[in-house]
C-alpha positions as CSV (number, residue, x, y, z in Angstrom):
1,M,-61.7,-99.7,-15.3
2,R,-58.5,-101.6,-15.0
3,K,-56.3,-98.7,-16.0
4,Y,-57.7,-96.5,-13.2
5,F,-56.8,-99.1,-10.6
6,F,-53.4,-99.4,-12.1
7,I,-52.8,-95.7,-11.9
8,L,-54.0,-95.7,-8.3
9,F,-51.3,-98.2,-7.5
10,L,-48.6,-96.2,-9.2
11,I,-49.3,-92.8,-7.5
12,P,-47.7,-93.7,-4.1
13,F,-44.6,-95.0,-5.9
14,F,-44.0,-91.9,-7.9
15,L,-44.6,-89.7,-4.8
16,G,-42.0,-91.7,-3.0
17,F,-39.5,-91.5,-5.9
18,R,-39.9,-87.7,-6.1
19,S,-39.3,-87.4,-2.3
20,L,-36.1,-89.4,-2.8
21,R,-34.8,-86.4,-4.9
22,S,-36.0,-83.8,-2.5
23,C,-33.9,-81.9,0.0
24,Y,-35.4,-81.8,3.4
25,C,-34.8,-78.9,5.8
26,S,-34.4,-79.7,9.5
27,D,-36.6,-78.1,12.1
28,I,-33.4,-77.0,13.8
29,T,-32.3,-73.7,12.3
30,N,-28.9,-72.9,11.0
31,R,-28.1,-76.4,9.7
32,W,-24.4,-76.8,8.9
33,K,-24.3,-76.9,5.1
34,Y,-20.7,-77.7,4.7
35,S,-20.5,-80.0,7.7
36,D,-16.9,-80.5,8.4
37,L,-14.9,-77.6,6.8
38,F,-12.9,-80.2,4.8
39,V,-12.8,-80.3,1.0
40,C,-12.2,-83.5,-0.9
41,N,-9.2,-82.9,-3.3
42,D,-9.5,-86.3,-4.9
43,P,-10.1,-85.6,-8.7
44,G,-12.1,-88.9,-9.0
45,C,-14.5,-87.8,-6.3
46,D,-17.7,-86.1,-7.6
47,E,-19.2,-83.3,-5.5
48,G,-21.4,-84.6,-2.8
49,N,-20.1,-88.2,-3.1
50,C,-17.3,-87.9,-0.5
51,F,-18.3,-88.4,3.1
52,T,-15.9,-88.6,6.1
53,G,-15.9,-88.9,9.8
54,R,-19.5,-90.1,10.0
55,S,-20.8,-92.0,13.0
56,F,-23.7,-93.9,11.3
57,M,-24.2,-95.9,8.2
58,M,-27.3,-97.7,7.1
59,T,-26.6,-100.7,4.8
60,R,-28.9,-102.5,2.5
61,P,-30.8,-105.4,4.2
62,V,-30.0,-108.6,2.4
63,S,-33.7,-109.4,2.2
64,H,-34.4,-106.2,0.2
65,N,-33.7,-107.6,-3.3
66,V,-36.6,-107.3,-5.7
67,S,-34.7,-109.1,-8.6
68,A,-34.0,-112.1,-6.3
69,Q,-37.6,-112.2,-5.0
70,Q,-39.1,-112.1,-8.6
71,S,-36.8,-114.7,-10.2
72,L,-38.9,-117.8,-11.1
73,W,-41.5,-116.7,-8.6
74,H,-43.3,-114.3,-11.0
75,D,-44.9,-117.2,-13.0
76,F,-46.0,-119.0,-9.8
77,L,-47.3,-115.8,-8.3
78,Y,-49.4,-114.6,-11.2
79,N,-50.4,-117.8,-12.9
80,K,-51.5,-120.2,-10.1
81,D,-53.0,-123.4,-11.5
82,G,-53.8,-125.3,-8.4
83,Q,-57.1,-125.8,-6.7
84,M,-56.1,-123.8,-3.6
85,N,-54.8,-120.8,-5.7
86,G,-51.8,-120.5,-3.4
87,S,-48.1,-120.5,-3.8
88,F,-45.0,-120.3,-1.7
89,Q,-41.3,-119.8,-1.9
90,V,-38.3,-120.1,0.5
91,I,-35.2,-118.0,-0.2
92,A,-31.8,-118.4,1.5
93,Y,-29.6,-115.4,1.1
94,Y,-25.9,-114.7,1.8
95,Q,-24.2,-111.3,1.3
96,Q,-20.5,-110.4,2.0
97,S,-18.9,-107.0,1.8
98,I,-15.8,-106.3,-0.2
99,R,-13.0,-104.1,1.1
100,Q,-12.6,-100.6,-0.4
101,D,-10.8,-97.5,0.9
102,D,-13.8,-95.2,0.5
103,T,-15.6,-97.1,3.2
104,V,-12.7,-96.5,5.6
105,K,-12.8,-92.8,4.8
106,Y,-16.6,-92.7,5.6
107,F,-15.8,-93.4,9.2
108,L,-12.3,-91.9,9.7
109,P,-11.8,-88.1,9.7
110,C,-10.2,-86.0,7.1
111,F,-10.5,-88.6,4.3
112,K,-7.7,-90.6,5.8
113,T,-7.2,-94.4,5.8
114,F,-5.1,-94.5,9.0
115,L,-4.5,-92.2,12.0
116,R,-1.5,-91.4,14.1
117,V,-2.0,-91.2,17.9
118,L,0.6,-89.2,19.7
119,G,0.8,-87.7,23.2
120,D,1.9,-84.1,24.1
121,G,5.2,-85.5,25.2
122,N,6.4,-86.5,21.7
123,H,8.5,-84.0,19.8
124,D,6.6,-84.6,16.6
125,S,3.1,-84.3,18.1
126,I,2.4,-81.5,15.6
127,H,2.0,-84.2,12.9
128,R,-0.5,-86.3,14.8
129,D,-4.2,-87.0,14.0
130,I,-5.3,-87.8,17.5
131,R,-4.1,-86.4,20.8
132,A,-3.4,-89.5,23.0
133,E,-4.6,-87.8,26.2
134,W,-8.1,-87.5,24.8
135,L,-8.2,-91.3,24.8
136,G,-6.8,-91.7,28.3
137,L,-3.4,-92.8,27.0
138,P,-0.1,-91.4,28.5
139,S,1.6,-88.3,27.2
140,N,4.5,-90.2,25.8
141,F,2.3,-92.7,23.9
142,R,2.7,-93.1,20.2
143,G,1.1,-95.4,17.7
144,S,-1.2,-95.7,14.7
145,L,-4.6,-97.2,13.9
146,S,-6.7,-98.2,10.9
147,I,-10.0,-99.9,10.3
148,C,-11.5,-102.1,7.7
149,P,-15.3,-102.1,8.0
150,E,-16.7,-105.5,7.0
151,Q,-20.2,-106.9,7.0
152,R,-21.8,-110.3,6.5
153,Q,-25.6,-111.0,6.2
154,A,-27.4,-114.3,5.9
155,G,-31.0,-115.1,6.2
156,V,-34.1,-117.0,5.1
157,V,-37.3,-115.5,3.7
158,I,-40.5,-117.5,3.8
159,E,-43.2,-116.1,1.5
160,Y,-46.7,-117.2,0.9
161,S,-49.2,-115.9,-1.7
162,Q,-53.0,-116.5,-1.8
163,D,-55.3,-115.4,-4.7
164,I,-58.4,-113.6,-3.5
165,K,-60.5,-115.4,-6.1
166,K,-60.5,-118.5,-3.9
167,F,-62.8,-116.5,-1.5
168,V,-64.7,-114.0,-3.7
169,E,-66.9,-114.3,-6.8
170,Y,-66.6,-110.7,-8.0
171,D,-64.8,-110.8,-11.3
172,F,-62.6,-107.7,-10.9
173,L,-61.2,-108.9,-7.5
174,K,-60.3,-112.3,-8.8
175,R,-57.1,-110.9,-10.3
176,F,-55.8,-109.7,-6.9
177,W,-53.6,-111.6,-4.4
178,V,-52.2,-111.2,-0.9
179,N,-48.6,-112.0,0.1
180,I,-47.0,-112.5,3.5
181,A,-43.2,-112.6,3.8
182,L,-41.3,-113.6,7.0
183,P,-37.5,-112.8,6.9
184,L,-35.2,-114.2,9.5
185,I,-31.9,-112.3,9.2
186,A,-28.4,-112.5,10.9
187,V,-26.0,-109.6,10.5
188,E,-22.4,-109.5,11.6
189,N,-20.4,-106.3,11.4
190,N,-16.7,-105.9,12.1
191,M,-14.7,-102.7,12.1
192,N,-11.4,-104.7,12.2
193,L,-9.6,-102.1,14.3
194,V,-5.9,-102.6,14.1
195,Q,-3.0,-100.8,15.7
196,F,0.7,-100.7,14.7
197,D,3.9,-98.9,15.6
198,V,2.8,-98.8,19.2
199,F,5.3,-97.5,21.8
200,N,5.0,-96.5,25.5
201,K,1.8,-98.3,26.4
202,G,-0.2,-97.2,29.5
203,T,0.9,-98.7,32.8
204,L,-1.7,-97.5,35.2
205,N,-4.6,-99.8,36.2
206,D,-7.2,-97.1,35.5
207,Q,-6.0,-96.2,32.0
208,P,-6.1,-98.2,28.7
209,K,-2.9,-99.9,27.7
210,D,-3.1,-99.2,23.9
211,I,-5.4,-97.9,21.1
212,V,-7.6,-101.0,21.0
213,E,-8.3,-100.8,24.7
214,A,-8.8,-97.0,24.5
215,F,-11.7,-97.4,22.0
216,R,-13.4,-100.1,24.1
217,Q,-13.3,-98.4,27.5
218,P,-16.1,-99.5,29.8
219,C,-16.8,-95.9,30.8
220,W,-17.8,-95.2,27.2
221,K,-21.5,-95.8,26.8
222,F,-21.7,-95.2,23.0
223,A,-19.7,-95.2,19.8
224,K,-17.1,-97.7,20.9
225,I,-15.0,-99.3,18.1
226,N,-15.3,-103.0,18.8
227,G,-14.5,-106.2,17.0
228,K,-17.2,-108.5,15.7
229,C,-20.8,-107.5,16.6
230,S,-23.6,-109.7,15.5
231,K,-27.4,-109.7,15.6
232,F,-30.1,-112.2,14.7
233,N,-33.7,-111.3,14.6
234,L,-36.9,-111.2,12.5
235,A,-36.7,-108.5,9.9
236,P,-39.7,-106.4,9.0
237,L,-42.8,-108.5,8.3
238,M,-43.9,-107.7,4.7
239,I,-47.6,-107.8,3.7
240,R,-48.2,-107.2,0.0
241,F,-51.5,-106.7,-1.8
242,G,-51.4,-106.6,-5.6
243,G,-53.0,-107.5,-8.8
244,A,-52.0,-108.8,-12.2
245,F,-53.5,-106.5,-14.8
246,L,-52.0,-108.5,-17.6
247,S,-50.8,-112.1,-17.4
248,D,-50.9,-113.7,-20.8
249,G,-48.1,-116.1,-21.5
250,P,-44.8,-114.2,-21.5
251,N,-46.5,-110.8,-21.1
252,Q,-47.1,-109.6,-17.5
253,V,-48.1,-106.3,-16.0
254,V,-48.4,-106.3,-12.2
255,S,-48.8,-103.6,-9.5
256,Y,-48.6,-104.1,-5.7
257,T,-48.5,-102.3,-2.4
258,T,-46.4,-103.4,0.5
259,L,-46.6,-102.7,4.3
260,F,-43.4,-103.2,6.3
261,I,-44.1,-103.9,9.9
262,P,-40.9,-103.7,12.2
263,T,-40.4,-106.6,14.5
264,D,-37.0,-105.6,15.9
265,Q,-35.9,-102.9,18.3
266,E,-34.0,-99.9,17.2
267,D,-30.2,-99.7,17.6
268,D,-28.8,-98.4,20.9
269,N,-25.6,-97.0,19.3
270,R,-23.2,-98.7,21.7
271,F,-20.8,-99.3,18.9
272,L,-19.7,-97.6,15.7
273,F,-21.1,-99.5,12.7
274,E,-23.5,-101.5,14.9
275,P,-25.4,-104.4,13.1
276,L,-29.0,-103.6,12.2
277,V,-31.7,-106.0,11.0
278,G,-34.1,-104.5,8.5
279,Y,-34.9,-100.8,8.6
280,N,-33.9,-100.0,12.2
281,G,-37.4,-100.1,13.7
282,H,-39.1,-97.8,11.0
283,F,-42.5,-98.6,9.6
284,G,-42.5,-98.7,5.8
285,F,-45.0,-98.3,3.0
286,G,-44.0,-99.3,-0.5
287,T,-45.5,-99.7,-4.0
288,G,-44.0,-101.4,-7.0
289,V,-44.7,-102.6,-10.6
290,N,-43.4,-105.6,-12.5
291,F,-43.3,-105.8,-16.3
292,Q,-42.4,-108.7,-18.6
293,I,-42.7,-108.4,-22.4
294,G,-42.2,-111.3,-24.8
295,L,-39.8,-110.3,-27.6
296,N,-40.1,-113.4,-29.9
297,R,-43.4,-114.7,-31.3
298,N,-44.8,-118.1,-32.1
299,D,-41.7,-120.0,-30.9
300,E,-42.6,-123.5,-29.6
301,F,-39.4,-124.0,-27.7
302,Y,-38.5,-120.9,-25.7
303,D,-39.4,-117.3,-25.1
304,V,-37.1,-114.3,-24.9
305,C,-38.5,-111.7,-22.6
306,L,-37.6,-108.2,-21.4
307,F,-38.4,-107.7,-17.7
308,L,-38.5,-104.5,-15.5
309,N,-39.1,-104.3,-11.8
310,L,-39.6,-101.0,-10.0
311,E,-40.3,-100.5,-6.2
312,G,-40.3,-97.5,-3.9
313,V,-40.5,-97.7,-0.1
314,F,-41.3,-94.8,2.2
315,L,-40.1,-95.1,5.8
316,T,-41.8,-93.3,8.7
317,R,-40.0,-91.2,11.4
318,N,-38.7,-92.7,14.6
319,W,-36.5,-91.9,17.6
320,H,-32.9,-93.1,17.9
321,Y,-29.7,-92.5,19.7
322,R,-27.0,-90.8,17.5
323,T,-23.5,-89.6,18.3
324,F,-22.5,-86.2,16.9
325,D,-19.4,-84.3,16.2
326,L,-19.1,-80.5,16.8
327,K,-19.3,-78.3,13.7
328,G,-16.0,-78.1,11.9
329,R,-14.3,-80.6,14.2
330,Q,-14.4,-84.2,13.0
331,W,-14.2,-86.9,15.6
332,S,-14.7,-84.4,18.4
333,R,-17.0,-87.0,19.9
334,Y,-13.8,-88.6,21.3
335,L,-12.8,-85.5,23.2
336,L,-13.1,-85.2,27.0
337,F,-15.6,-82.8,28.5
338,N,-16.2,-81.0,31.8
339,K,-19.3,-79.8,33.5
340,K,-19.6,-76.1,34.2
341,G,-19.2,-75.5,38.0
342,G,-17.9,-79.1,38.5
343,P,-14.7,-80.1,40.1
344,P,-11.4,-80.1,38.1
345,D,-10.2,-83.1,36.1
346,Q,-13.7,-84.5,35.5
347,N,-12.7,-85.7,32.0
348,I,-16.1,-87.1,30.9
349,P,-15.9,-89.1,27.7
350,G,-17.3,-87.1,24.8
351,V,-19.3,-90.0,23.4
352,N,-21.4,-89.9,26.6
353,I,-22.1,-86.2,26.2
354,L,-22.6,-85.9,22.4
355,T,-24.8,-88.9,22.0
356,R,-28.4,-87.6,22.0
357,R,-31.9,-88.9,21.6
358,V,-33.1,-87.6,18.2
359,K,-36.0,-87.9,15.9
360,V,-34.9,-89.1,12.5
361,R,-36.7,-88.5,9.2
362,P,-35.5,-91.5,7.2
363,Y,-34.8,-91.8,3.5
364,N,-37.0,-93.3,0.8
365,I,-35.8,-96.4,-1.0
366,V,-35.9,-97.2,-4.7
367,D,-35.1,-100.6,-6.2
368,F,-35.0,-100.8,-10.0
369,S,-34.0,-103.9,-12.0
370,T,-34.2,-104.7,-15.7
371,G,-32.8,-107.4,-18.0
372,F,-33.6,-110.3,-20.2
373,R,-35.1,-113.7,-19.5
374,I,-35.0,-116.9,-21.6
375,K,-37.8,-119.2,-20.7
376,S,-38.7,-122.7,-21.8
377,E,-41.2,-125.2,-20.5
378,H,-38.8,-126.5,-17.7
379,F,-36.0,-123.9,-17.5
380,E,-35.6,-120.2,-17.0
381,A,-32.5,-118.0,-16.9
382,E,-32.0,-114.2,-16.6
383,L,-29.3,-111.6,-16.7
384,G,-30.1,-108.2,-15.3
385,Y,-28.9,-104.8,-14.1
386,N,-30.1,-103.2,-10.9
387,I,-30.1,-99.8,-9.2
388,W,-30.7,-99.5,-5.4
389,G,-30.6,-96.2,-3.7
390,H,-31.9,-94.1,-0.9
391,G,-31.9,-90.4,0.1
392,A,-30.1,-89.0,3.1
393,E,-31.6,-89.0,6.6
394,R,-32.6,-85.8,8.2
395,I,-32.5,-85.2,12.0
396,E,-35.5,-83.1,13.0
397,C,-35.4,-83.0,16.7
398,V,-32.5,-83.3,19.2
399,R,-33.0,-83.7,23.0
400,R,-31.3,-80.7,24.5
401,F,-28.4,-80.8,27.0
402,E,-29.6,-80.9,30.6
403,C,-26.6,-79.0,31.9
404,E,-23.7,-76.9,30.5
405,W,-20.7,-78.9,29.1
406,G,-17.4,-77.7,27.8
407,I,-14.4,-79.3,26.2
408,A,-12.0,-80.2,29.0
409,G,-9.2,-77.7,29.7
410,I,-5.9,-78.2,31.6
411,S,-6.5,-77.9,35.3
412,Q,-4.0,-75.9,37.4
413,D,-3.1,-75.9,41.0
414,G,-5.6,-74.1,43.1
415,D,-8.5,-74.5,40.7
416,Q,-11.8,-75.1,42.4
417,F,-13.8,-75.6,39.3
418,A,-13.3,-77.3,36.0
419,R,-11.8,-75.4,33.1
420,S,-12.8,-75.5,29.4
421,A,-10.7,-75.4,26.2
422,S,-13.2,-74.4,23.5
423,L,-10.7,-74.2,20.7
424,S,-9.7,-77.8,21.0
425,T,-9.9,-80.4,18.3
426,I,-9.2,-84.2,18.3
427,C,-5.5,-83.2,17.4
428,H,-4.8,-80.7,20.1
429,Q,-6.0,-79.0,23.3
430,E,-6.3,-75.2,23.1
431,A,-8.1,-72.6,25.1
432,T,-8.9,-68.9,24.6
433,E,-7.1,-66.3,26.6
434,E,-10.2,-65.8,28.8
435,E,-10.2,-69.6,29.5
436,D,-6.5,-69.8,30.2
437,I,-5.8,-67.3,33.0
438,P,-2.5,-67.8,34.8
439,E,-2.5,-69.1,38.4
440,N,-1.7,-65.7,39.8
441,G,-4.3,-63.9,37.6
442,E,-6.8,-61.6,39.3
443,Q,-9.7,-62.9,37.3
444,E,-11.4,-66.3,37.3
445,P,-11.1,-68.2,34.0
446,V,-14.1,-68.2,31.7
447,F,-15.9,-71.4,31.1
448,V,-17.2,-71.7,27.5
449,P,-19.9,-74.3,27.1
450,I,-21.1,-76.0,23.9
451,T,-24.7,-75.5,22.8
452,D,-27.2,-77.4,20.8
453,M,-26.3,-75.2,17.8
454,D,-22.7,-76.5,17.9
455,L,-23.8,-80.0,16.9
456,N,-23.0,-81.1,13.4
457,L,-26.2,-82.8,12.4
458,D,-24.8,-84.3,9.2
459,S,-22.1,-86.3,11.2
460,A,-24.8,-88.5,12.7
461,E,-27.1,-89.0,9.7
462,S,-26.9,-91.8,7.2
463,Q,-25.9,-90.3,3.9
464,G,-27.6,-90.9,0.6
465,A,-26.5,-94.0,-1.3
466,L,-26.8,-95.2,-4.9
467,N,-25.6,-98.7,-5.8
468,H,-25.2,-100.4,-9.2
469,K,-25.7,-104.1,-9.3
470,V,-25.5,-106.9,-11.9
471,H,-27.1,-110.3,-11.3
472,A,-27.6,-113.6,-13.0
473,A,-30.1,-116.2,-12.0
474,G,-31.7,-119.4,-13.3
475,G,-33.6,-122.5,-12.3
476,F,-35.9,-125.3,-13.2
477,E,-39.7,-125.7,-13.1
478,R,-41.8,-128.8,-13.1
479,K,-45.5,-128.7,-13.5
480,G,-47.6,-131.6,-12.1
481,T,-51.2,-132.5,-12.0
482,S,-52.0,-130.7,-8.7
483,V,-48.7,-129.1,-7.6
484,D,-46.1,-127.1,-9.6
485,V,-42.6,-126.7,-8.1
486,F,-39.4,-124.8,-8.9
487,L,-35.8,-124.7,-7.8
488,G,-33.4,-121.8,-8.6
489,A,-30.3,-119.9,-7.7
490,G,-28.7,-116.6,-8.4
491,A,-25.7,-114.3,-7.6
492,Y,-24.9,-110.6,-7.8
493,Y,-22.1,-108.1,-7.6
494,E,-22.9,-104.6,-6.2
495,I,-20.8,-101.4,-6.5
496,P,-21.7,-98.2,-4.7
497,Q,-21.5,-94.9,-6.6
498,K,-20.9,-93.0,-3.4
499,N,-18.8,-93.9,-0.4
500,S,-21.9,-94.1,1.8
501,A,-22.6,-97.8,1.2
502,L,-20.8,-101.1,1.1
503,K,-19.4,-102.9,-2.0
504,T,-20.8,-106.4,-1.8
505,W,-21.3,-109.7,-3.5
506,G,-24.1,-112.1,-2.7
507,A,-26.0,-115.2,-3.7
508,W,-29.4,-116.8,-3.1
509,L,-31.0,-120.3,-3.4
510,K,-34.7,-120.7,-3.6
511,L,-37.4,-123.3,-3.9
512,G,-41.2,-123.1,-4.0
513,G,-44.3,-124.1,-5.8
514,S,-48.0,-123.5,-6.3
515,F,-51.0,-125.7,-5.4
């Protein structure tokens, strides 16, 4: 009978793993397959691994670390010897990102690591990356900018486990247990926006003075590029139910199911690379298995074990605010827009227009770790390899525009209504012949609005990630007459295979026991 329950626990995991490899289709037709009309020419970049000009990145929560959670804890979780059949652990985490150029390219357009900002009044404006007037800077302004996305996470996870056999007498249920984990997490993100070679700063009171001020304008409601942004909150509450189908000395086979209950509000997208705690307000359902196999026999002093941990998490859909670019025009979110029929020179920030309320179908997460453990009566050490990854988000529903908006055109004397310039990009302002009628023309200029189908959905979705990680951990155990305790620590180094996640290092310190 045990094997049937074990298979029942595994089914949701394999369904989640299969969906990680699936390609979802949006409910919105005509999804932009090649989202930005840019091709990566870097020979070291595999197809599908290069992303650029994105407005949202979801990073790995520091508390989602199965190898750290299982280190030392596995013996105290599955082999409780105390009278209460309970155990606990407290884990303190720290995680720090490591700089890499691919992360810069994820946010900046056209696979660049810095951008030139020039106004129309410069003779070499043809070589610019951003038209200064789109940012409210003067026409003779010139300068350059770069970013260096950085993240720090720290937190404490308090976890308690209780065997069901304390409360039931049915033999089969005595092997099961219930866990509750409470993570308190602090996240600090910093885009590290820097400017250099700046000339001809703005002088008017109602315009930004330089690039840094331009990307932090108070009139921008969303997608600002700010300095440090931090957040501290309770990450998703995790409730686990599992059972040890084999727990005989060094040999262990365990399966469990986890419910992730969000306790934090979703992001409001005020800033690019905004700090998030946990899974951005999504409910989650996960399943996992833990294996440990003894490799040496009849040794009185130590055991050498092979371990394997596998966990899959399925996240439910939710509504968010996301900032889009237009198809084929990266960073068009920072253009200026006019309302059809409105007065000339409206110049509404594009981030206020192109940030929409959307329904997001999130990715599924897989965390795999394997390695070797050396165990003695009072000491345990392990060395392992890990893979953590998730699929790409899919936006399934976008709140439609309530009125007609067009990219801002150049107003002329005598205009009564706003003009559009539908051929414009972040580099230049350009209108069609129908939009750019001379002053003495007999015909009113045409206003070309954008539509919902012009939105590049991929630009606002978190792209799929696959991270490789190595870790080392160890600690001490002491078994008493009524209470067993342990103290341990570990560290890891994480490298993303795609430029859609952060390169990080981290460490943890834990203590716990059973009673």
